[in-house]
Rosetta silent file (secondary structure, phi, psi, omega in degrees, C-alpha in Angstrom):
SEQUENCE: XXXXXXXXXXXXXXXXXXXXXXXXXXXXXXXXXXXXXXXXXXXXXXXXXXXXXXXXXXXXXXXXXXXXXXXXXXXXXXXXXXXXXXXXXXXXXXXXXXXXXXXXXXXXXXXXXXXXXXXXXXXXXXXXXXXXXXXXXXXXXXXXXXXXXXXXXXXXXXXXXXXXXXXXXXXXXXXXXXXXXXXXXXXXXXXXXXXXXXXXXXXXXXXXXXXXXXXXXXXXXXXXXXXXXXXXXXXXXXXXXXXXXXXXXXXXXXXXXXXXXXXXXXXXXXXXXX
SCORE:     score description
SCORE:     0.000 S_00000001
   1 L     0.000  139.763  179.323  -37.196   54.642   19.231 S_00000001
   2 L   -97.324  121.713  176.746  -38.401   56.836   22.054 S_00000001
   3 L   -94.363  133.068 -176.806  -37.384   60.485   21.867 S_00000001
   4 L   -92.062   99.115  177.039  -37.117   62.241   25.197 S_00000001
   5 L  -102.995   -2.894 -178.480  -38.845   65.622   24.941 S_00000001
   6 L   -97.231  111.240 -178.479  -39.812   65.670   28.610 S_00000001
   7 L   -66.756  -16.502  179.756  -37.198   67.441   30.678 S_00000001
   8 L   -94.955    7.430  179.463  -38.761   65.844   33.765 S_00000001
   9 L   -61.975  145.730 -179.071  -38.277   62.301   32.467 S_00000001
  10 L   -64.694  151.166  172.988  -36.510   60.038   34.968 S_00000001
  11 L   -76.438  173.215 -176.251  -32.819   59.397   34.667 S_00000001
  12 E  -124.840  131.518  175.102  -31.547   55.873   34.005 S_00000001
  13 E  -115.050  122.050  179.502  -29.233   53.777   36.162 S_00000001
  14 E  -103.530  129.503 -176.139  -27.663   50.720   34.511 S_00000001
  15 E  -118.225  117.268 -176.126  -26.370   47.944   36.780 S_00000001
  16 L   -79.061  173.152 -178.389  -23.947   45.417   35.324 S_00000001
  17 L  -107.540 -166.309 -179.432  -23.585   41.777   36.238 S_00000001
  18 L   -74.462  146.254  175.610  -20.879   39.352   37.337 S_00000001
  19 L    74.938   10.476  174.237  -17.708   38.872   35.264 S_00000001
  20 L  -141.659 -179.336  177.685  -18.029   42.232   33.482 S_00000001
  21 L  -126.456 -178.472  176.855  -17.807   45.950   34.276 S_00000001
  22 H   -57.423  -18.520  177.955  -19.955   48.988   33.356 S_00000001
  23 H   -57.741  -26.107  179.794  -18.227   48.882   29.962 S_00000001
  24 H   -61.671  -19.092  179.697  -20.688   46.111   29.073 S_00000001
  25 H   -94.559    8.944 -169.987  -23.364   48.831   28.887 S_00000001
  26 H   -54.613  -40.276 -179.432  -21.418   51.010   26.446 S_00000001
  27 H   -68.384  -42.779 -177.719  -23.932   50.676   23.594 S_00000001
  28 H   -67.219  -38.082  179.302  -26.955   51.301   25.802 S_00000001
  29 H   -59.101  -50.502 -179.619  -25.386   54.358   27.424 S_00000001
  30 H   -64.246  -39.256 -178.945  -24.815   56.040   24.060 S_00000001
  31 H   -61.563  -46.485 -178.708  -28.224   54.929   22.796 S_00000001
  32 H   -75.797  -38.462  178.825  -30.103   56.466   25.731 S_00000001
  33 H   -64.595  -34.352  178.919  -27.944   59.581   25.972 S_00000001
  34 L   -64.228  -20.413  178.349  -28.551   60.265   22.276 S_00000001
  35 L   -94.890    4.083  174.841  -32.238   60.492   23.158 S_00000001
  36 L    96.860    6.539 -178.585  -31.601   63.103   25.832 S_00000001
  37 L   -87.142  148.331  171.910  -31.622   60.932   28.930 S_00000001
  38 L   -85.640  120.820 -173.818  -29.240   61.268   31.833 S_00000001
  39 E  -124.239  135.233  173.117  -27.596   57.861   32.173 S_00000001
  40 E  -131.057  147.254  179.336  -25.248   56.492   34.815 S_00000001
  41 L  -136.722   74.113 -177.970  -23.640   53.062   35.058 S_00000001
  42 L   -65.984  148.108  178.678  -21.819   52.873   38.394 S_00000001
  43 L   -81.299  154.036  169.143  -19.425   49.991   38.947 S_00000001
  44 L   -60.273  160.389  172.901  -19.797   47.331   41.596 S_00000001
  45 L   -53.770  131.497  178.430  -17.485   47.756   44.599 S_00000001
  46 L    81.321    0.413 -176.574  -13.943   46.989   43.462 S_00000001
  47 L  -105.928    7.052  175.887  -14.881   47.125   39.765 S_00000001
  48 L   -73.318  138.216  177.514  -13.785   50.671   38.983 S_00000001
  49 L   126.182  175.914 -179.601  -10.975   50.813   36.478 S_00000001
  50 L   -77.262  148.020 -179.529   -9.904   49.490   33.115 S_00000001
  51 H   -54.628  -44.719 -177.874  -10.589   45.870   32.189 S_00000001
  52 H   -60.953  -40.807 -179.414   -6.888   45.171   31.661 S_00000001
  53 H   -68.428  -39.927 -179.581   -5.994   46.507   35.110 S_00000001
  54 H   -68.166  -32.488  176.405   -8.738   44.544   36.846 S_00000001
  55 H   -67.404  -38.825 -178.970   -7.573   41.351   35.170 S_00000001
  56 H   -71.146  -37.160 -176.413   -4.046   41.915   36.389 S_00000001
  57 L  -141.625   86.888 -179.485   -5.084   42.761   39.933 S_00000001
  58 L   -90.222   13.663 -174.426   -8.633   41.751   40.973 S_00000001
  59 H   -57.228  -32.756 -176.932   -7.822   41.854   44.701 S_00000001
  60 H   -67.634  -18.412 -179.770  -10.131   44.823   45.273 S_00000001
  61 H  -103.970   -6.881 -179.360  -13.190   42.815   44.273 S_00000001
  62 L   -63.824  140.574  176.167  -12.344   39.595   46.107 S_00000001
  63 L    67.630   17.651  171.699  -14.772   38.599   48.872 S_00000001
  64 L   -79.369  129.991 -179.752  -17.417   41.145   47.820 S_00000001
  65 L  -103.324  169.257 -177.236  -20.858   39.696   48.551 S_00000001
  66 H   -60.302  -40.459 -178.653  -24.263   40.313   47.007 S_00000001
  67 H   -63.081  -37.798  177.352  -25.477   42.386   49.948 S_00000001
  68 H   -63.277  -38.610  178.760  -22.509   44.740   49.598 S_00000001
  69 H   -64.666  -46.530  179.935  -23.356   45.207   45.925 S_00000001
  70 H   -61.811  -47.283 -178.409  -27.010   45.960   46.703 S_00000001
  71 H   -62.872  -33.851  177.860  -26.162   48.387   49.510 S_00000001
  72 H   -60.549  -48.233  179.516  -23.686   50.132   47.210 S_00000001
  73 H   -73.915  -32.427  175.403  -26.413   50.866   44.639 S_00000001
  74 H   -54.708  -48.280 -178.786  -28.962   51.606   47.356 S_00000001
  75 H   -64.456  -39.334  179.507  -26.769   54.486   48.535 S_00000001
  76 H   -63.378  -47.835 -176.782  -26.274   55.762   44.978 S_00000001
  77 H   -66.623  -39.682 -178.800  -29.997   55.760   44.167 S_00000001
  78 H   -66.216  -22.651  178.068  -31.010   57.392   47.451 S_00000001
  79 L   -80.094  -11.213 -177.107  -28.693   60.313   46.692 S_00000001
  80 L   -78.425  148.928 -176.480  -30.498   61.046   43.428 S_00000001
  81 L   -66.996  -36.608 -178.635  -33.039   63.873   43.285 S_00000001
  82 L  -132.563  150.598  178.454  -35.743   61.745   41.665 S_00000001
  83 L   -59.138  127.202 -179.223  -36.321   57.993   41.478 S_00000001
  84 L   -90.273  166.981  166.481  -34.543   56.683   38.365 S_00000001
  85 E   -77.791  128.403 -179.137  -35.394   53.892   35.976 S_00000001
  86 E  -105.293  123.910  177.898  -33.292   50.920   37.103 S_00000001
  87 E  -125.919  121.504 -177.392  -32.069   48.484   34.457 S_00000001
  88 E  -125.170  143.330  178.207  -29.968   45.515   35.517 S_00000001
  89 E  -112.190  134.874  175.986  -28.299   42.707   33.610 S_00000001
  90 L    59.292 -121.549  177.439  -27.670   39.229   35.044 S_00000001
  91 H   -65.721  -22.978  172.715  -26.806   39.637   38.742 S_00000001
  92 H   -63.183  -29.074  175.759  -27.520   43.323   38.185 S_00000001
  93 H   -67.924  -40.272  176.073  -31.095   42.202   37.554 S_00000001
  94 H   -64.300  -37.229  176.529  -31.239   40.526   40.949 S_00000001
  95 H   -60.997  -44.357  179.295  -29.887   43.767   42.434 S_00000001
  96 H   -61.306  -40.587  179.059  -32.714   45.697   40.755 S_00000001
  97 H   -59.700  -42.672  179.873  -35.296   43.301   42.193 S_00000001
  98 H   -68.993  -40.491  179.240  -34.017   43.904   45.718 S_00000001
  99 H   -62.851  -42.082  176.869  -33.820   47.681   45.219 S_00000001
 100 H   -61.879  -41.391  179.382  -37.424   47.795   43.996 S_00000001
 101 H   -62.507  -28.513  177.620  -38.490   45.750   47.013 S_00000001
 102 L   -80.682   -0.663  178.359  -36.799   48.386   49.204 S_00000001
 103 L    92.788   13.004 -177.507  -39.011   51.041   47.625 S_00000001
 104 L   -99.167  156.114  174.816  -36.433   52.493   45.255 S_00000001
 105 L    89.146  148.942  175.780  -36.730   53.326   41.565 S_00000001
 106 L   -88.168  -25.926  175.981  -39.473   54.656   39.286 S_00000001
 107 E  -168.080  156.480  179.990  -39.498   51.384   37.324 S_00000001
 108 E  -131.087  137.039  174.410  -37.234   48.366   37.010 S_00000001
 109 E  -124.620  128.048  179.502  -36.161   46.277   34.029 S_00000001
 110 E  -117.668  122.213 -175.702  -34.148   43.099   34.570 S_00000001
 111 E  -105.605  117.612 -177.933  -32.373   41.599   31.569 S_00000001
 112 L    51.451   48.828 -171.428  -31.434   37.905   31.847 S_00000001
 113 L   -66.695  135.110  168.503  -31.757   38.335   35.612 S_00000001
 114 L   -60.936  149.834 -177.188  -29.988   36.051   38.027 S_00000001
 115 L   -73.418  147.737  172.599  -32.508   34.297   40.242 S_00000001
 116 L  -100.558  174.629 -178.835  -33.427   35.583   43.672 S_00000001
 117 L   -57.362  132.387  179.222  -34.305   33.429   46.686 S_00000001
 118 L   109.757  -18.273  177.690  -37.334   31.249   45.989 S_00000001
 119 L   -81.855  123.384 -170.606  -36.649   30.516   42.323 S_00000001
 120 L   -98.779  -34.248 -177.861  -36.298   26.748   42.020 S_00000001
 121 L   -57.438  135.996  177.925  -35.405   25.743   38.430 S_00000001
 122 L  -135.932   81.010 -176.634  -31.712   24.922   38.048 S_00000001
 123 L   -62.836  155.315  179.693  -31.079   23.966   34.402 S_00000001
 124 H   -61.494  -34.402 -179.793  -28.017   21.945   33.431 S_00000001
 125 H   -66.838  -30.590  176.330  -26.736   24.825   31.311 S_00000001
 126 H   -67.751  -45.337  178.666  -26.772   27.040   34.411 S_00000001
 127 H   -61.050  -44.317 -179.231  -24.770   24.469   36.349 S_00000001
 128 H   -63.767  -37.394 -177.940  -22.279   24.069   33.513 S_00000001
 129 H   -69.373  -33.735 -173.792  -21.858   27.857   33.249 S_00000001
 130 H  -103.224  -11.276 -175.376  -21.217   28.392   36.955 S_00000001
 131 H   -60.239  -33.494  178.624  -19.479   25.135   37.920 S_00000001
 132 H   -55.161  -25.554  178.054  -15.947   26.454   37.236 S_00000001
 133 H   -98.355  -47.963 -172.691  -16.434   28.633   40.320 S_00000001
 134 H   -70.637  -18.576 -176.170  -18.909   26.715   42.480 S_00000001
 135 L   -65.712  -19.691 -177.797  -17.024   23.406   42.317 S_00000001
 136 L  -123.804  106.866 -179.766  -14.494   24.651   44.882 S_00000001
 137 H   -56.159  -26.155  179.585  -15.849   26.150   48.152 S_00000001
 138 H   -66.463  -17.395  178.989  -12.465   27.803   48.705 S_00000001
 139 H   -69.490  -14.874 -171.667  -13.254   30.066   45.770 S_00000001
 140 H   -55.861  -30.807 -177.092  -15.854   31.885   47.867 S_00000001
 141 H  -103.165   17.976 -176.995  -13.370   34.500   49.085 S_00000001
 142 L  -119.502  165.962  169.040  -11.651   34.951   45.727 S_00000001
 143 E  -100.938  117.093 -173.148  -12.173   36.791   42.469 S_00000001
 144 E  -117.748  134.835  178.563  -12.445   34.101   39.808 S_00000001
 145 L  -103.793  172.687  175.534  -12.488   34.562   36.052 S_00000001
 146 L  -105.625  153.086  170.676  -13.705   32.452   33.155 S_00000001
 147 L   -77.824  165.909  178.389  -11.626   31.133   30.285 S_00000001
 148 H   -59.816  -36.677  178.833  -12.503   32.317   26.792 S_00000001
 149 H   -67.431  -43.104  178.223  -14.086   28.913   26.122 S_00000001
 150 H   -64.817  -39.396  178.190  -16.182   29.078   29.296 S_00000001
 151 H   -62.571  -42.081 -179.623  -17.237   32.635   28.457 S_00000001
 152 H   -60.408  -43.598  179.600  -18.328   31.546   24.980 S_00000001
 153 H   -68.084  -46.224 -172.168  -20.587   28.848   26.397 S_00000001
 154 H   -77.899  -43.487 -172.055  -21.998   30.912   29.268 S_00000001
 155 L  -103.058  -37.715 -164.429  -22.282   34.410   27.786 S_00000001
 156 L  -129.716   40.317 -175.611  -21.924   34.303   24.030 S_00000001
 157 L   -66.426  -17.539  177.686  -23.133   30.944   22.734 S_00000001
 158 L   -94.817   -1.723  179.008  -24.974   32.609   19.825 S_00000001
 159 L   -86.134  157.436  168.332  -21.835   34.526   18.767 S_00000001
 160 L   -69.607  166.217  179.248  -19.284   33.297   16.262 S_00000001
 161 H   -59.347  -39.736 -179.376  -15.978   32.202   17.771 S_00000001
 162 H   -68.331  -42.777  179.088  -14.393   35.461   16.636 S_00000001
 163 H   -64.420  -40.584  179.836  -17.222   37.608   18.020 S_00000001
 164 H   -65.092  -42.540  179.341  -17.121   35.773   21.333 S_00000001
 165 H   -63.513  -39.774  179.045  -13.365   36.224   21.656 S_00000001
 166 H   -64.431  -41.016  178.632  -13.701   39.938   20.910 S_00000001
 167 H   -66.968  -40.337  177.693  -16.406   40.305   23.573 S_00000001
 168 H   -60.974  -46.794 -178.640  -14.296   38.338   26.056 S_00000001
 169 H   -64.322  -33.205 -175.172  -11.264   40.511   25.413 S_00000001
 170 H   -85.603  -36.723 -168.358  -13.259   43.719   25.775 S_00000001
 171 H  -112.565  -30.044 -167.571  -15.587   42.989   28.694 S_00000001
 172 L   -74.538  135.768  171.659  -14.546   40.039   30.819 S_00000001
 173 L  -137.866  160.569  172.023  -12.961   40.452   34.238 S_00000001
 174 L   -58.822  153.322 -179.881  -12.688   38.130   37.239 S_00000001
 175 E  -125.729  150.823  178.627  -15.744   38.298   39.468 S_00000001
 176 E   -66.458  112.373 -174.497  -16.242   38.059   43.227 S_00000001
 177 H   -62.836  -26.614 -179.621  -17.217   34.424   43.702 S_00000001
 178 H   -57.586  -36.172  178.191  -19.090   35.207   46.924 S_00000001
 179 H   -60.477  -44.567  179.873  -21.817   36.861   44.852 S_00000001
 180 H   -65.587  -41.384  177.057  -22.275   33.663   42.855 S_00000001
 181 H   -64.116  -39.662  177.724  -22.328   31.542   46.022 S_00000001
 182 H   -58.129  -41.412 -179.627  -24.894   33.912   47.568 S_00000001
 183 H   -74.684  -42.702 -175.437  -27.152   33.355   44.587 S_00000001
 184 H   -65.659  -32.979 -175.774  -26.555   29.636   44.127 S_00000001
 185 L  -110.653   20.995 -177.599  -27.308   28.740   47.743 S_00000001
 186 H   -59.549  -38.030 -176.009  -30.019   31.328   48.415 S_00000001
 187 H   -74.644   -4.968  177.999  -32.751   28.732   48.884 S_00000001
 188 H  -105.732    7.171 -178.402  -30.777   27.103   51.685 S_00000001
 189 L  -127.020  122.856  179.250  -30.443   30.318   53.705 S_00000001
 190 L   -68.662  -21.463 -178.298  -33.283   31.942   55.644 S_00000001
 191 L  -114.722   31.559 -179.061  -31.396   35.237   55.587 S_00000001
 192 L   -56.829  134.662  178.516  -30.219   35.180   51.996 S_00000001
 193 L   -67.871   -9.989  178.920  -29.335   38.681   50.753 S_00000001
 194 L   -92.112    4.885 -177.222  -31.224   37.879   47.521 S_00000001
 195 L   -73.102  144.588  174.332  -34.588   37.539   49.271 S_00000001
 196 L  -138.132  162.077  175.055  -37.470   39.820   48.276 S_00000001
 197 L   -91.948  100.675 -176.081  -41.124   40.131   49.269 S_00000001
 198 L   -65.534  -20.742 -179.131  -42.889   38.843   46.160 S_00000001
 199 L   -90.844    1.687 -178.049  -46.258   40.085   47.458 S_00000001
 200 L   -61.155  110.319 -179.040  -45.034   43.679   47.859 S_00000001
 201 L   -91.886   -1.218 -176.836  -47.686   45.760   46.105 S_00000001
 202 L   -98.746   -5.721 -178.497  -45.996   49.084   46.808 S_00000001
 203 L   -74.708  164.939  177.250  -42.910   48.549   44.688 S_00000001
 204 L   -71.768  160.909  178.782  -42.390   50.158   41.274 S_00000001
 205 E   -57.043  148.585 -175.288  -43.312   48.262   38.065 S_00000001
 206 E  -134.673  129.186  176.639  -40.958   45.436   37.071 S_00000001
 207 E  -116.723  129.207  171.914  -40.226   43.936   33.647 S_00000001
 208 E   -96.468  127.940  171.827  -38.386   40.657   33.075 S_00000001
 209 E  -115.882  123.488 -178.797  -36.564   40.359   29.741 S_00000001
 210 E  -115.711  146.537  174.256  -35.285   36.881   28.906 S_00000001
 211 E   -96.045  126.060 -174.317  -33.012   35.696   26.128 S_00000001
 212 L   -62.786  -22.358 -179.285  -34.371   32.637   24.385 S_00000001
 213 L  -112.990   16.209 -177.375  -30.908   31.080   23.932 S_00000001
 214 L   -65.798  129.319  177.332  -29.403   32.163   27.277 S_00000001
 215 L   -88.951  -39.845 -178.697  -27.282   29.432   28.894 S_00000001
 216 L   -70.201  -47.238 -179.468  -26.635   31.004   32.303 S_00000001
 217 L  -125.997   79.136  178.892  -30.229   32.100   32.901 S_00000001
 218 L   -59.097  158.343 -177.909  -32.489   30.189   30.497 S_00000001
 219 H   -50.654  -35.671 -177.162  -36.048   31.514   30.022 S_00000001
 220 H   -61.964  -27.792  177.498  -37.505   28.939   32.430 S_00000001
 221 H   -72.009  -47.184  177.802  -35.567   30.586   35.271 S_00000001
 222 H   -63.768  -37.954  178.205  -36.852   34.064   34.445 S_00000001
 223 H   -62.487  -43.271  178.918  -40.358   32.676   33.974 S_00000001
 224 H   -64.531  -40.950  177.736  -40.254   31.052   37.410 S_00000001
 225 H   -62.717  -45.394  178.325  -38.959   34.275   38.952 S_00000001
 226 H   -58.512  -45.134 -176.570  -41.721   36.258   37.205 S_00000001
 227 H   -64.917  -28.045  179.711  -44.461   33.891   38.408 S_00000001
 228 H   -63.564  -21.577  178.084  -43.428   34.325   42.040 S_00000001
 229 H   -85.740    7.696 -174.074  -44.658   37.919   41.820 S_00000001
 230 H   -57.836  -29.044 -177.829  -48.137   36.697   40.886 S_00000001
 231 H   -87.280   -5.004 -179.811  -49.731   37.704   44.187 S_00000001
 232 L   -81.680  143.028  175.710  -48.433   41.274   44.020 S_00000001
 233 L   -84.243   -8.589  177.618  -50.749   44.061   42.880 S_00000001
 234 L   -73.523  152.176 -179.315  -47.742   45.915   41.462 S_00000001
 235 L   -65.901  127.968  175.357  -47.177   45.729   37.692 S_00000001
 236 E  -139.195  123.079 -178.027  -44.965   42.805   36.674 S_00000001
 237 E  -126.117  163.527 -179.121  -44.419   41.864   33.019 S_00000001
 238 E  -136.736  135.228  176.792  -42.375   39.331   31.067 S_00000001
 239 E  -139.378  134.764 -179.787  -40.922   39.541   27.558 S_00000001
 240 E  -118.379  133.387  177.534  -38.748   36.989   25.781 S_00000001
 241 E  -107.382  114.768 -175.524  -36.461   37.697   22.840 S_00000001
 242 L   -65.009  145.402  172.037  -35.828   34.582   20.768 S_00000001
 243 L    72.104   15.609 -176.891  -32.303   33.554   19.846 S_00000001
 244 L  -107.394  139.617 -176.748  -30.551   35.873   22.268 S_00000001
 245 L   -85.970 -175.257  178.377  -27.666   34.855   24.509 S_00000001
 246 L   -66.594  -32.308  178.405  -26.794   35.972   28.026 S_00000001
 247 L   -87.577   44.661 -177.266  -24.753   38.847   26.599 S_00000001
 248 L   -62.165  -25.887 -178.848  -27.864   40.166   24.877 S_00000001
 249 L   -71.915  -11.940  177.785  -26.916   43.739   25.827 S_00000001
 250 L  -122.993    1.841 -179.064  -23.932   43.469   23.483 S_00000001
 251 L   -81.792  147.852  177.034  -25.278   41.051   20.877 S_00000001
 252 L   -49.563  133.319 -176.041  -26.219   42.276   17.390 S_00000001
 253 L    91.542    8.623  179.967  -29.744   43.636   17.563 S_00000001
 254 H   -58.084  -25.271 -179.315  -29.286   44.929   21.106 S_00000001
 255 H   -59.484  -36.500 -179.924  -31.081   48.127   20.015 S_00000001
 256 H   -64.064  -39.463  179.531  -34.390   46.262   19.892 S_00000001
 257 H   -70.370  -45.281 -179.348  -33.981   45.114   23.482 S_00000001
 258 H   -62.218  -41.482 -178.840  -32.829   48.521   24.712 S_00000001
 259 H   -67.645  -42.803  178.876  -35.693   50.300   22.975 S_00000001
 260 H   -61.971  -44.667 -178.834  -38.308   47.876   24.308 S_00000001
 261 H   -60.527  -45.094 -177.772  -36.956   48.209   27.845 S_00000001
 262 H   -67.591  -46.171  179.226  -36.998   52.006   27.739 S_00000001
 263 H   -58.878  -45.382  179.380  -40.465   52.313   26.202 S_00000001
 264 H   -60.115  -46.575 -176.928  -41.913   49.905   28.747 S_00000001
 265 H   -66.370  -40.420 -179.547  -40.302   51.738   31.658 S_00000001
 266 H   -65.866  -36.974 -178.386  -41.341   55.204   30.495 S_00000001
 267 H   -71.386  -22.914 -172.903  -44.945   54.125   30.043 S_00000001
 268 H  -119.749    1.556 -177.949  -45.141   52.615   33.519 S_00000001
 269 L   -57.697  138.160  176.637  -42.761   54.679   35.659 S_00000001
 270 L   -74.512  125.635 -179.553  -44.129   55.725   39.003 S_00000001
 271 L   -59.759  144.287  178.417  -44.352   59.553   39.091 S_00000001
 272 L   -68.159  143.501  178.847  -41.962   61.208   41.522 S_00000001
 273 L   -67.524  140.010  179.899  -43.545   62.468   44.718 S_00000001
 274 L   -83.914    0.000    0.000  -44.099   66.202   44.797 S_00000001
């Protein structure tokens, strides 16, 4: 565990993914705050509120696209006094990649990151996890949820049935399908909002964390994404945790992942400009 004795240490911004809210970070928030860090976990546009309320009325998040999500966090980070450590899960990881490319953040950690434009592997488990939404183009302007069974396969395949149901009940909300379409069809769009400059040597350090048992974003996807940064002179690292599902941030043993992410980021954070 890293104890924060440096009052000038960067703050931490946690960015959640699709089909959940900032509540998904609840363990990490307490874990980092207990060490003295200032932690914020802003919601995506339309995702403020209680899980139960968002399930009943997801209209506020319908038709939100990936670019709107990125711009939302861009504005939040630019208002901060010092560049924060950015940690994103799933599509939040793709958001972190774009923010780093824009010159934001002291360091970035992406956990089970959704792929950005240029990543080619498309495993069958990824297709199965996302097909309930992508199968119908009309879903693009809607907020679509997963069933408990679909959530278990996509997010919590290493959980028991009871654990998966509890996680579904606590965290799951409908998600703006446009974000998923933006990611799924990024390689067919020259102006995809998920595009980044992989050769950008001026961005902050970036760490990929992959879950070895992840169904939505299997390790081969994160590995391919990581390799695309090979020509950049900026620090880019990869770490894989065996046996961990897509909901690794809430899976038993999450402390090991959170601690590794924080230690890595603190050791490599770009100092704030004086």
